[in-house]
Backbone bond lengths (Angstrom), bond angles and torsions (degrees), N, CA, C in turn:
res aa  C-N    CA-C-N  psi(-1)  N-CA   C-N-CA  omega(-1)  CA-C   N-CA-C  phi
1 M - - - 1.429 - - 1.517 111.70 -
2 K 1.328 116.14 -42.09 1.456 119.58 -177.80 1.526 111.46 -66.73
3 K 1.337 117.88 -37.30 1.466 120.81 179.42 1.530 109.95 -65.38
4 T 1.306 117.66 -36.78 1.456 121.35 178.95 1.521 110.39 -67.41
5 N 1.314 116.90 -41.98 1.471 120.89 178.47 1.520 111.39 -64.95
6 I 1.330 116.29 -42.74 1.465 120.02 179.35 1.528 109.81 -65.13
7 G 1.325 118.07 -43.49 1.463 122.27 177.91 1.518 111.64 -61.46
8 L 1.326 115.80 -41.70 1.462 120.69 178.59 1.531 111.01 -65.72
9 I 1.306 117.09 -41.26 1.471 121.70 178.20 1.524 110.40 -63.92
10 V 1.325 117.14 -41.62 1.472 120.96 178.61 1.525 110.16 -63.54
11 I 1.322 117.38 -44.02 1.469 121.07 179.65 1.528 110.23 -63.67
12 I 1.316 116.97 -44.17 1.471 120.81 178.36 1.529 110.28 -63.11
13 A 1.324 117.57 -40.70 1.464 121.68 178.88 1.522 111.03 -63.66
14 I 1.327 117.14 -42.01 1.471 121.33 179.41 1.528 109.90 -65.09
15 I 1.318 116.74 -43.73 1.465 120.68 178.40 1.533 110.14 -62.79
16 A 1.339 116.11 -42.14 1.468 120.07 179.17 1.527 110.98 -63.29
17 I 1.338 117.55 -42.02 1.473 121.18 178.90 1.525 110.21 -63.43
18 I 1.334 117.15 -43.89 1.468 120.56 179.17 1.528 110.21 -64.09
19 A 1.326 117.19 -41.94 1.464 120.82 179.06 1.524 111.17 -62.41
20 V 1.330 116.71 -42.99 1.468 120.56 178.47 1.524 110.32 -63.11
21 M 1.332 116.84 -41.43 1.477 120.36 178.82 1.528 111.02 -63.53
22 L 1.327 116.83 -43.64 1.465 120.12 179.69 1.530 111.45 -65.41
23 I 1.313 116.56 -44.72 1.468 120.28 179.31 1.526 110.11 -63.12
24 S 1.318 116.24 -44.29 1.466 120.86 179.57 1.531 110.88 -62.69
25 G 1.324 116.20 -44.61 1.468 120.25 178.62 1.517 111.85 -62.36
26 Y 1.332 116.41 -45.28 1.459 120.90 178.89 1.526 110.78 -60.89
27 N 1.333 116.43 -48.33 1.461 120.17 -179.56 1.533 111.55 -62.73
28 G 1.312 117.01 -35.99 1.466 120.67 176.42 1.519 111.70 -63.97
29 L 1.345 116.00 -42.66 1.467 119.81 178.13 1.528 111.27 -65.41
30 V 1.320 116.39 -40.83 1.467 120.01 178.51 1.530 109.89 -62.12
31 S 1.327 116.96 -43.13 1.467 120.71 179.23 1.522 111.35 -62.09
32 K 1.319 117.22 -43.39 1.463 120.68 -179.51 1.529 111.24 -69.09
33 K 1.326 116.93 -35.71 1.470 120.25 176.64 1.530 110.00 -65.91
34 E 1.323 116.36 -40.03 1.473 120.25 176.45 1.531 110.79 -63.96
35 A 1.327 117.22 -36.95 1.468 120.45 177.18 1.529 110.32 -63.50
36 V 1.332 116.70 -39.64 1.469 120.68 176.65 1.523 109.89 -63.32
37 D 1.329 116.60 -47.72 1.467 120.31 -179.30 1.526 111.66 -62.94
38 S 1.316 116.31 -40.48 1.466 120.84 178.67 1.528 110.72 -64.95
39 S 1.310 116.81 -43.14 1.466 120.52 178.99 1.523 111.25 -64.65
40 L 1.333 116.41 -39.03 1.465 119.46 177.29 1.525 110.28 -65.79
41 S 1.301 116.66 -38.63 1.469 120.53 177.52 1.524 110.80 -63.24
42 N 1.327 117.08 -42.96 1.469 120.56 177.35 1.525 110.97 -62.84
43 L 1.319 116.78 -40.40 1.461 120.78 177.01 1.521 110.14 -63.92
44 D 1.323 116.86 -41.74 1.472 120.53 177.47 1.522 111.46 -59.73
45 V 1.331 116.64 -39.46 1.467 120.71 178.79 1.529 109.86 -61.50
46 M 1.320 117.12 -44.24 1.467 120.40 -179.73 1.531 110.88 -67.28
47 L 1.327 116.87 -40.97 1.466 119.65 177.92 1.528 110.70 -64.09
48 Q 1.332 116.51 -38.07 1.466 120.27 177.74 1.523 110.61 -67.39
49 R 1.327 116.77 -39.09 1.472 120.28 178.04 1.522 109.57 -60.35
50 R 1.312 115.21 -43.30 1.460 120.29 178.00 1.523 109.96 -62.73
51 A 1.325 116.51 -45.21 1.462 120.53 179.90 1.527 111.11 -62.69
52 D 1.325 117.43 -34.06 1.465 120.82 178.90 1.524 112.43 -72.32
53 L 1.321 117.60 -30.24 1.468 120.56 178.76 1.527 112.31 -75.08
54 I 1.303 116.58 -29.32 1.465 120.71 -172.21 1.527 113.52 -61.78
55 P 1.335 121.06 -43.86 1.471 118.31 178.91 1.535 112.86 -57.58
56 N 1.333 117.24 -38.40 1.466 119.70 177.56 1.522 111.17 -65.18
57 L 1.326 115.97 -42.07 1.461 120.51 178.32 1.525 110.25 -63.75
58 V 1.318 116.46 -44.77 1.471 121.09 -179.91 1.526 110.53 -62.23
59 N 1.325 117.30 -43.94 1.468 119.91 179.75 1.521 111.76 -64.44
60 T 1.324 117.17 -36.56 1.463 120.65 176.99 1.525 110.04 -64.32
61 V 1.321 116.48 -44.08 1.468 120.49 179.60 1.523 110.24 -67.23
62 K 1.322 117.34 -39.55 1.468 120.88 178.81 1.523 111.28 -57.66
63 G 1.319 116.33 -37.81 1.455 120.18 -179.34 1.520 112.56 -61.87
64 Y 1.317 117.21 -27.18 1.464 121.30 -178.75 1.525 112.59 -100.27
65 T 1.319 116.75 -27.15 1.463 120.10 -173.26 1.521 109.88 -126.92
66 S 1.281 116.02 93.21 1.467 119.07 -176.09 1.529 112.51 -77.74
67 H 1.319 119.30 -18.22 1.464 120.68 -174.52 1.533 113.09 -108.04
68 E 1.305 119.11 12.88 1.472 122.09 179.49 1.528 110.75 -101.50
69 N 1.321 116.56 43.13 1.460 121.39 -173.95 1.527 113.85 -67.15
70 E 1.328 117.91 -32.00 1.466 120.17 -177.45 1.531 111.21 -61.49
71 V 1.317 117.08 -45.90 1.468 121.08 179.86 1.524 109.79 -65.42
72 I 1.314 116.91 -42.49 1.460 121.16 -179.08 1.526 110.46 -65.61
73 D 1.336 117.34 -39.51 1.467 120.45 177.90 1.526 110.99 -64.42
74 K 1.335 117.56 -39.29 1.468 120.85 178.58 1.534 111.01 -64.61
75 I 1.313 116.07 -39.44 1.468 119.83 178.39 1.522 109.98 -65.22
76 T 1.317 116.02 -45.11 1.467 120.25 -179.84 1.523 111.11 -61.58
77 E 1.319 116.72 -42.54 1.466 121.27 179.34 1.534 110.92 -66.30
78 A 1.328 116.94 -43.94 1.462 120.44 179.75 1.524 111.08 -65.20
79 R 1.325 116.77 -38.56 1.465 120.86 177.80 1.516 109.95 -62.54
80 S 1.316 117.04 -43.05 1.461 121.29 179.46 1.525 110.90 -61.70
81 K 1.326 117.16 -40.78 1.463 120.62 178.02 1.527 110.71 -63.13
82 L 1.329 116.40 -40.23 1.460 120.17 -179.66 1.522 110.79 -65.99
83 V 1.305 117.05 -44.49 1.468 121.30 -178.33 1.530 110.62 -64.70
84 N 1.328 117.61 -34.53 1.463 121.67 -176.21 1.527 113.90 -93.90
85 A 1.321 118.16 -1.01 1.471 121.22 -179.26 1.524 109.96 -68.56
86 S 1.330 115.45 141.20 1.466 118.54 -178.96 1.524 112.87 -114.71
87 S 1.318 118.55 -36.31 1.463 119.91 -179.18 1.527 110.24 -94.56
88 V 1.312 116.06 164.03 1.466 121.13 178.47 1.524 109.91 -61.39
89 E 1.323 116.81 -39.90 1.470 120.14 179.88 1.529 110.87 -65.03
90 E 1.332 117.69 -43.40 1.468 120.83 178.44 1.522 110.35 -62.77
91 K 1.340 116.89 -42.17 1.455 120.73 179.25 1.520 110.78 -63.76
92 S 1.318 116.20 -41.87 1.459 120.56 179.74 1.525 110.87 -63.22
93 N 1.330 116.80 -46.02 1.470 120.68 179.65 1.527 111.62 -65.28
94 A 1.324 116.26 -42.96 1.471 119.95 179.59 1.524 110.53 -66.04
95 N 1.313 116.83 -38.47 1.465 121.12 177.48 1.530 110.47 -61.76
96 D 1.326 116.84 -43.15 1.466 120.59 178.53 1.528 111.12 -63.76
97 E 1.340 116.48 -41.78 1.463 120.22 179.27 1.526 110.37 -64.00
98 L 1.326 116.55 -41.73 1.461 120.38 179.39 1.529 110.86 -66.08
99 T 1.308 117.09 -40.72 1.467 120.79 177.86 1.526 110.44 -60.55
100 N 1.323 116.80 -44.75 1.473 120.25 178.56 1.528 111.31 -63.16
101 S 1.328 117.05 -39.40 1.467 120.70 178.77 1.527 110.91 -66.65
102 L 1.332 116.75 -40.75 1.470 119.85 177.79 1.527 111.28 -65.84
103 N 1.323 116.87 -35.17 1.468 119.89 175.83 1.524 110.69 -63.18
104 A 1.332 116.76 -39.56 1.471 120.52 177.02 1.530 110.18 -64.85
105 L 1.331 116.57 -36.50 1.465 120.43 177.38 1.528 110.75 -63.68
106 M 1.314 116.88 -39.71 1.471 119.95 -179.88 1.532 110.98 -62.96
107 V 1.315 116.65 -33.13 1.464 120.37 176.24 1.525 109.42 -65.90
108 V 1.327 117.38 -42.17 1.468 122.04 178.32 1.527 109.58 -62.45
109 V 1.321 116.39 -44.03 1.465 121.42 -177.54 1.530 111.00 -60.18
110 E 1.306 117.08 -33.88 1.469 121.08 179.74 1.524 111.47 -58.76
111 N 1.333 117.54 -26.43 1.464 121.56 -178.42 1.531 113.31 -83.79
112 Y 1.338 117.35 -1.62 1.457 121.20 -176.71 1.527 110.40 -127.37
113 P 1.335 116.60 88.48 1.470 119.60 -177.99 1.531 113.22 -60.03
114 D 1.335 117.52 -34.73 1.465 119.77 178.59 1.525 111.14 -63.28
115 L 1.333 116.18 -38.64 1.450 121.06 178.96 1.526 110.57 -65.90
116 K 1.325 116.27 -44.31 1.469 119.98 -178.97 1.520 111.99 -61.89
117 S 1.317 117.42 -27.35 1.466 119.71 -178.55 1.533 112.14 -94.77
118 S 1.324 117.79 -2.85 1.459 121.46 178.86 1.527 109.99 -66.28
119 Q 1.330 116.05 129.81 1.473 120.73 -178.44 1.531 111.19 -60.36
120 N 1.317 116.22 -39.85 1.462 120.71 179.45 1.527 110.38 -62.85
121 Y 1.325 116.85 -45.21 1.455 121.05 179.19 1.527 110.91 -63.84
122 I 1.322 116.51 -43.46 1.469 120.51 -179.79 1.524 110.51 -60.70
123 Q 1.323 116.32 -45.19 1.467 120.58 179.71 1.532 110.62 -62.59
124 L 1.327 117.57 -46.57 1.465 120.61 179.69 1.525 111.21 -63.66
125 S 1.325 116.68 -40.03 1.471 120.22 178.21 1.519 111.30 -62.73
126 D 1.325 116.16 -41.78 1.465 119.96 177.94 1.526 111.38 -63.62
127 E 1.333 116.26 -43.86 1.465 119.84 178.67 1.524 110.99 -63.42
128 L 1.331 115.93 -40.31 1.457 120.17 179.02 1.526 110.68 -65.76
129 A 1.326 117.17 -41.04 1.467 120.49 178.42 1.529 110.49 -63.46
130 G 1.331 116.97 -42.15 1.460 120.31 177.09 1.519 111.57 -62.93
131 T 1.317 115.82 -39.46 1.463 120.58 178.63 1.522 110.80 -66.41
132 E 1.324 116.50 -39.54 1.474 120.02 177.21 1.526 110.39 -59.42
133 N 1.327 116.50 -40.37 1.469 119.70 177.65 1.526 110.88 -65.27
134 R 1.317 116.68 -41.12 1.472 120.17 178.41 1.526 110.68 -64.83
135 I 1.319 116.84 -37.71 1.467 120.40 177.42 1.524 109.71 -62.88
136 A 1.314 116.87 -43.16 1.468 119.92 179.40 1.526 110.94 -60.52
137 V 1.327 116.62 -43.69 1.469 120.30 178.60 1.528 110.28 -65.44
138 S 1.325 117.12 -42.98 1.462 121.05 179.85 1.524 111.34 -63.87
139 R 1.331 117.14 -39.72 1.472 120.14 176.79 1.513 110.84 -62.80
140 K 1.326 116.63 -42.43 1.467 120.46 178.64 1.522 110.26 -62.88
141 D 1.335 117.16 -46.26 1.467 121.20 179.17 1.534 110.87 -60.54
142 Y 1.326 116.41 -43.00 1.464 120.26 178.88 1.529 110.21 -62.46
143 N 1.320 116.81 -48.85 1.459 119.83 -179.06 1.523 112.02 -63.73
144 D 1.340 117.72 -34.13 1.471 120.72 174.92 1.524 110.83 -63.82
145 A 1.332 116.60 -43.31 1.467 120.42 178.90 1.528 110.83 -65.35
146 V 1.330 116.91 -39.82 1.461 121.13 177.84 1.526 110.24 -64.01
147 R 1.324 116.76 -43.77 1.465 120.52 178.92 1.521 110.93 -59.58
148 S 1.320 116.75 -45.63 1.455 121.50 179.97 1.531 111.07 -62.91
149 F 1.329 116.86 -44.79 1.460 121.04 179.43 1.525 110.73 -65.16
150 N 1.339 116.97 -49.33 1.462 120.38 -178.09 1.529 111.44 -61.64
151 T 1.321 116.89 -37.49 1.466 120.48 177.08 1.523 109.88 -64.88
152 S 1.323 116.96 -41.89 1.469 121.07 -179.07 1.522 112.58 -63.68
153 I 1.318 117.13 -39.64 1.463 118.23 -177.49 1.525 112.30 -74.27
154 K 1.313 117.44 -14.50 1.460 120.77 178.70 1.526 112.36 -92.23
155 R 1.315 117.22 -15.72 1.462 121.50 -177.19 1.530 111.46 -83.75
156 F 1.316 114.20 150.26 1.457 120.93 174.60 1.515 108.70 -82.50
157 P 1.268 122.20 139.64 1.459 131.54 2.84 1.535 113.51 -91.04
158 N 1.346 117.44 2.56 1.468 119.61 -179.44 1.520 112.64 -59.98
159 N 1.335 117.05 -31.29 1.459 119.04 -178.76 1.534 111.67 -62.82
160 I 1.316 117.27 -22.07 1.463 121.12 174.98 1.536 109.33 -72.64
161 L 1.319 116.18 -40.79 1.462 121.20 -178.97 1.523 112.47 -68.77
162 V 1.320 116.73 -28.82 1.461 121.76 -176.81 1.523 110.61 -55.91
163 G 1.315 116.09 -49.10 1.459 120.04 -179.82 1.513 112.64 -69.64
164 M 1.321 116.15 -35.54 1.466 120.09 -177.87 1.522 112.17 -68.62
165 F 1.333 117.24 -35.50 1.464 120.67 -172.90 1.525 113.74 -114.36
166 G 1.315 117.87 6.01 1.459 121.39 172.34 1.521 116.27 75.63
167 F 1.312 118.63 23.86 1.458 120.20 175.24 1.526 108.72 -71.37
168 E 1.326 116.15 139.42 1.466 121.08 179.12 1.514 109.67 -127.67
169 Q 1.317 114.30 152.65 1.451 120.66 178.61 1.523 109.36 -62.10
170 E 1.332 117.17 141.52 1.461 123.30 179.68 1.525 110.08 -95.02
171 A 1.331 116.14 154.22 1.466 121.97 -179.93 1.531 109.96 -90.77
172 Y 1.320 115.09 143.38 1.464 121.25 175.63 1.525 109.44 -79.59
173 F 1.325 115.89 154.41 1.457 122.31 173.20 1.524 105.25 -90.98
174 E 1.321 116.17 100.73 1.457 120.67 -171.08 1.520 112.08 -104.09
175 A 1.315 114.75 151.93 1.461 121.33 175.55 1.523 109.22 -82.24
176 S 1.311 115.78 148.36 1.459 119.61 178.39 1.523 110.10 -75.96
177 E 1.299 115.38 166.37 1.469 120.18 178.33 1.527 111.03 -62.71
178 S 1.347 116.76 -35.44 1.467 119.71 -177.84 1.529 111.86 -67.54
179 S 1.327 117.33 -26.26 1.460 119.07 -179.72 1.527 111.86 -75.93
180 K 1.320 116.94 -11.31 1.459 120.47 179.19 1.531 111.67 -86.44
181 E 1.342 116.44 -10.29 1.459 120.66 178.70 1.519 109.81 -78.29
182 V 1.324 115.54 141.27 1.456 120.33 178.87 1.529 108.46 -79.10
183 P 1.345 117.01 124.35 1.459 118.16 -179.95 1.537 110.64 -70.37
184 S 1.323 114.83 148.81 1.453 118.40 178.08 1.533 108.12 -93.10
185 V 1.305 115.35 135.38 1.455 121.32 179.24 1.511 107.97 -117.01
186 S 1.328 115.48 129.35 1.451 120.20 -178.63 1.523 108.98 -127.97
187 F 1.336 116.89 133.16 1.464 122.27 179.02 1.513 110.41 -112.34
188 E 1.310 116.65 48.24 1.460 121.26 -178.80 1.489 112.14 -83.15
């Protein structure tokens, strides 16, 4: 009788340990997935802030440059793509397109000294620069959360839970190849 009780207790203990490990692993994956979602939400907030600043910047530039419509149209189109992007890849691509369009705008601004000295333009440029820094931090935070989550789903025993509960690897917010090129600056 005692051997049966001891065997039963050992089996129950093993089952309890396995259950605790599975519950702990699942809860850990859920927490890391929530961290990814939260980081993406924070990044979305910064991208939206940037998108909200752009119409004011464009209108300020329009007031000084009536014939630079091509650059302004590209910015407006890129902003629209960013606002309407749904996946991380679409957001990343739209963000890169908007960054390139804003860089083209900065070249236009260089040709208008009155615009560069406008208080409204200076304030908007400062806000945009601050937002760009926040976007960079948010992208880093998001990618850190993705790295942590993706690493967790590949580790044992979590990799067993991945298939059981439908966890999938998350995509990084990556920079485009064009953003890796060093911009040329000319003071002619």
